N, C-alpha and C positions, 0 to 999 in steps of 0.2 A: 571324585565326589563319593567315595565309598565309605567314608567314616560315619558310623552310627552316631546320631545326635542324642545325647542323654540329658543334657541340661538346657535351660532356656538360653536364647541367644538374642543379641541385638546387633545393629551395625556398628562397625568399629570407628566410623567417622561420619560427620554430616554429609548429606548429598543434596544437590539442588537440581530442579527440573523447571523449565519454562516452556510454555506453549499455550494452546487454546483449548477450551472445553469442546468436546464433541458436539453436544447439543446446544449449548449457549453460544458458542463461538467467542466467548469472552477470554481475554488474555489472563493468564494466571501464572504465578510463581509458587512453586511448592518445594519445601525442604523436608527431608527425612532426618530425624535426630535420634541418637541413641537414647534409650529409655531404661529406667530401672527394672530389675527383675520383678515379675509379678504384675506389671502395669498393663500388659497387653498392648493393643494398637489403639491409639487415641488421636483423633483429628482435632486440629486447633485452627480456628479462623482468626488469623492475625489482623484482618480488617475489621473484626468485631470484638475488640478487647480480649483477644486470645480465648474466645469462648470454645469450650471443649466438648466433643461428642465422641464417646467411646464406640469402637466398632463392634457392637453387639446387636443381637437380634431384636432386642427391645426398642432399638432406635431406628429400625427400618421404616422408610417412608415410601416414596414412589418406586415402583418396580416394573413399569411397563416396558420401556426401552433401555433402562439402565437401573442399577441399584443405588438408591440414595438413602442417606441417613438424616434424621431430623430430631432435634431436642429443643424444647421450648421455642419452637418456631424458627430455629436456625437450621439451615439446610447445608448438607455436603452431598454433592451429586457425582454420580458415575465413579463409584469406589471400587468396582469389581476387579479391574485389571491390576491395580496396585495390591489389593488384598490377596489376589491370586498369587502374585509374585512373592509376597511375604511368606505365605504358607508353603509355596513350592520350594523356597530357599531355606525353610526352617527358621525363619525369624519370628520370634514371639513378642518382642517388646520394641515398639517404635512410636515416636511422636511424629505426626504428619502435620506440618504447618502449611497453610495455603492462604492466599490473600484474595480469594474469590470463592464463589459457591461450588465450582466444578473443577475436578482434577484435570490436568492436561491429558489429552488423548495421545500425545507423542506420535508414534508410528502406527497406532491402532492395535498394538500387541503389548505383551509384558516384557519383551526382550530388552528395551532400554533400561528397565529396572534391574534385570539380571546382570547386564553388563556393568552398570554402575556399582552394584553391590560387589561384584567380582573385583573391581578396582579398589573399593574402599576396605573390603575385608569384613569379617564377622567376628564378634567377640562373644565368647562363651561366658555365661553368668553363673552365679553360685546356686541358683534355685533349680531344683529338679523339675523337669518338664512333666506336665500332666496332659493326657489326651482324653478325649471323650470316647470311651470304649462302648461300642454299640452292643447291647445285650439281647434286644428283641427287634424284629422288623418294624419299621415305620414307613408308611406309604402315603402318597398323595396321588389321586387320580382325578382327571378332568376330561371326559370324553375319551379320545384316543391318546391323550397325553398322560404321561406317567413318570413318577420318580419315587424311588424307595431306597432305604439304607438298611443294611443287614449286618449281622455279626460276621466278623472276619479279621484276619491278621493283616497288618499293614494298612494301606489306604488305597483301595482299588476302585477305579471308576470305569464304567462302561456306558457309553452314550450313543444313542442313535438319533439321526435327524431325517426329516423328509420334507424338503423344500421344493418349491416350483423349479422348473428348468431355468438355468442349466445345472443346478446343484443336484437335485434328486435325493436319493437315499445314500447316507454314509453312516458308518459305525466305526468306533474305535474304542479301545480299552487301554488304560494306563495304570501302572502301579507306582504311586508316588514314593513308596518305600525304596525304590531303586534309585532315587535321586537323579532322575533323568529329566526333570521338569524343564530345566534351562534349554535342553536340546529339542525335546519332542512336543512341548506344549507352549512355552513362552513365546516363540516366534510367530504363532498363528494370529493373524490380524482379524479385526472386525470386518464385517461385510454388509453390503446392501445392494438393492436393485435400483438401477438408474431410473426405471419406470416409476418407482415409489418416491423419488427425490422431492418433487414439488409438493406432493401430499404431505410428506413428513415436515417439510419446511413450513408449510401453512399451519401445521400443528405446533410450531415453535421448536421443532427438533432438528437435529443434524446441521445446525448453522455453522459448525466448525468442521464439518466433514469435507474431505477432498481426496484426490487420488494419492496424496502423500500419507494419509493416515487410515485408509480403508480400502478394501477390495470393492470396486464398483462393477456390478454385473450387468452386462447387456444380454440380449437374447441368446447369443452364441457362447458367452463366457465372460471372463474378466476383461474389462476395457483397459486395465492398467496392470496386466500380468508382467512376468510370470508368477504363478503361485509358488509359495515357499514349500508347500507339500501338496501332493495330489488331493489329500483329504483335509486341507487347511480349514475348511468350514466347520467340520465337526470337531476338529482340535480346538478351534476358538470357542466352541460351546463348552468344551471341557474346561478351558481356561476360565470362562465366566463362572461355571459351576463351582470350581475350586474357590474363587473369590467370594461367591455368595455364601458358600458353606463355611467360610472363615468367620462369618458372623455368629456362629455358634460359640465363638470366643476362644476355642482351642482347635487344634488339629483333630480330625476324626480318625478313630481306628475302626475300620469296618469296610464294607463293600457297598458302593453306590451304583445303582442302575437307573438310567434316565432314558426316556423315549419321547421325543418331540416336546420336551419341557422348555422352560424359559425362566427369566429372572423371577417372575411371580411364583412359580412352582418351586424353584430352588429355595427361596426364602420362606415359603409356606412349609417346606420340609424342615427347615431349621426351627421354626416356631413349634411345629407339632412334636419334633424330637425333644426340644427343651421342656415342653409342657409336661411330658410323661416321664417322670423321674425313674420309673421302673424299666425304661427302655435303654438306659445307659448308666455308666458309672465313670467317675474320674479315676484314672489310673496313671501311675508313674511309668515312664518308659524304663524298661529293664536296663540296668547299668553294668551287669556282668561283674567283672573283677575290678572295674575302675574304682578309684577312691575319690571321695569328695575332698577337694583342696580348701574349700572355703573362700577362694579368691577368684575373681574374674581373670580370664586368660585371653590375651590377644592371639588370634589365629592368623596364619599366613592366608591371604586371599585365595579362595578355592579356584582351581582350574576347571572351567566349564568347557565341555567339548563344543567345537564349532558346529552349529546346526547344518545338517546335510541338505541344503536347498540352494537353489540358484540365487545369486544376488547378495550373498554374505560371505 
């Protein structure tokens, strides 16, 4: 995975996933389809006359326990894991069809998407890729919670969390420019405390959650271990953050720092960044000595390293 991506990309063939929504518990079938260059990521509700909702910040709706999109009263829920995978894999243009309101939770991580894309392959398109290059710091603060984005090369993220026992404090940093997303971030699963289960279900949440798609925490640790990484919890927060920041519409070039943040703050940063046009510019990824061919190219599916954790 060392090839520098210089043009927009889409998947080489359609992909299909089935499962249940994490919060709704509703069954759903979802298909990922190749999309034309310049179209971005667009969700399509096949159960509602193919109503489309682009994955952009202006369509952000509920952001408490998951990031959802809404346009003209039509909802797409829990988008962050898929969007994270698309950004992490360098996919710019994808149509996402689903026949219900919430994306399938699968195993609670982004790994199933990575593995499926690896099998299908990636197609390079003729349009040069643009990134959002951060020019000035943008920050969001709320008590002891914080998130900010700063000028920098590549796409660097440092995230710190502080949860009740048995998680405690964890911190990790990742550079997405190294193309290690599939190994170090994608496998990290969502998590929750067993003690909170009934309260959340009473709120109409986590109706599809279970030990097959989430880390369930008891007083002493995971009830359905082992963990895939010792710091799997903070890695999953990075996974969520990458997906939420994808709602900027393009990959970010800069450095992101987050402390005790969550979906609401992630998406608030997107809104604040996009509102202040002096803080960023659209920039093409440098292409070096490569020449534009003017044609799409089918690529051999990339080889992703096997994540170094137990159980895979």
